[in-house]
N, C-alpha and C positions, 0 to 999 in steps of 0.2 A: 666743839668741832668734831666732825666725823672722821674716824681714822680710815686711812686708805686701805683697801682690801688687799691682802697678800695672797699670792698664789704659790703653793708649794706642792712638790711631788717627792716621792720617796725613790731614791736611786741608790742601789746597793746598800740599803739599810740606813742611808743618810737622808735627812730632809733637806731639800734644795729649793730655794726660792726662784721662781721662774716668771716670765712675762705671761699675761693672760693668753696670748696666742699659743705659746708652748704648752701651757696648762690644758687648754681645750683640745689641742691636737693630740697630746699624750693620752688623755682620757677617751677621746674619740677612737684612737687606735686600740687602746686597751679594750674598749667595748666591742669593737669589731672582732678582735681576737677571741674574746669570750663568746661572742655570737657564733663564730666558726666552730669552736669547741662544742657548744651546745648543739649545733647542727650535726656534727659528727656523731655525738652520742644519740641524738634522736633518730638518725638514719642508720645506726649500728655500723658505722665505718670502722674498719679495722686496719691498722697499719701492717704492712708486710713485716716490719720489725717485730711485731707481736707474735709472729709465727716462728721466729728464730728459736733454735735449740742448740745444744752443745754440738750436735752432729751436722745440722743443716742450717742454711740461711733461708729465711722465710720466702724471699723473693724467688729462690730457685725451685720452690715447691709448686709455684704457679705455672700452668701450661702457657706456652708462647703461642697465642692464637694467630700470630702473623706468619708463622712458619708453616710450610706444608706438612701434612701428616706423612707418616711412613708409607701408608697406603697410596696417597697421592703421588709421592716420589716414585714408587714402584710402577704405578700406572703411567706416569710421564716417561719413565725410563723405557718401558715396553713400547709406548707409542713412538718414541724417538727411534728405537730399534726398527720398528716396522716402517717408519718413514724412510730411514736409511736404506732398508731393503728395497722399498718401492722405487726410490730414486735410482739405486744401482741397477734395477731391472730395466730402466729406460734406455733407449738407444742414445748414443753420445750427443746427437743434436738436440734431442728433447731434454736430456739431462743438463746440457749447457743453458738452455732457455730457462729452466726452473732455477738453476743455480744463479743466473744473472738477475732474475726478477726477485726471487724470494730471499736469496742469501747475500747478494751483492747490493741489493736495493735499487737496481736499475729500473727505470720506468719502461713500459712497453714501447713508448716512442723512442727512447734512447737506445733500447735494444734493436729496434727496427732500423734506426739509422746505422748502427754498428754493422748490421747484417745486410743492409741495402734492400730491405723489404718494407712493405707497408705496415703501419701500426695495426691496422685491422687484421692483417695476416698473422701478426704476432699474437693478437688477442684470440683469434680462432685457434691457433696452435696451442696456446696456453690452456684454453678451456678443454680442448681435446685431450691434452696431456693430463690435466687434473681429473678428468673423467676416467681415463685409463688407470690413474693411480688409485682412484676411489674403488674401481673394480678390483685392483690388486689387493687393497686393504680388505675387501670383502672375502677374497680367497684366503687371506691370512687369518681371518676370524676376528671376532670381537670378544670383549671380556665377559 
């Protein structure tokens, strides 16, 4: 009579008998892990941990590409300053319209209702004010 086949795996140095399902799942997982390691070697993937030294952590040596650069921060700061100057140069009524639409998030229709004027009138005033601000930006100069 044929002997029933035994399925064993090595766990922490000990041989353990397991069911066929566990045996095949174990070796399938092991083959996947080995395949991943081979892929890393083939593609020359390096872990950030490999860049660690006594003085630095490898991850900290990599640039953060999601953060704006110092140059970008300085340009944004300068533009915000110019925008503040341009808004402050506007007469109070125009400044109020820009504040309401762009900073408070009011729609032209809501602002028009608040002021008792037509939405079309608000739209024309807004365009005129933006044109005036664009001219003001031109006087301040560009980078």
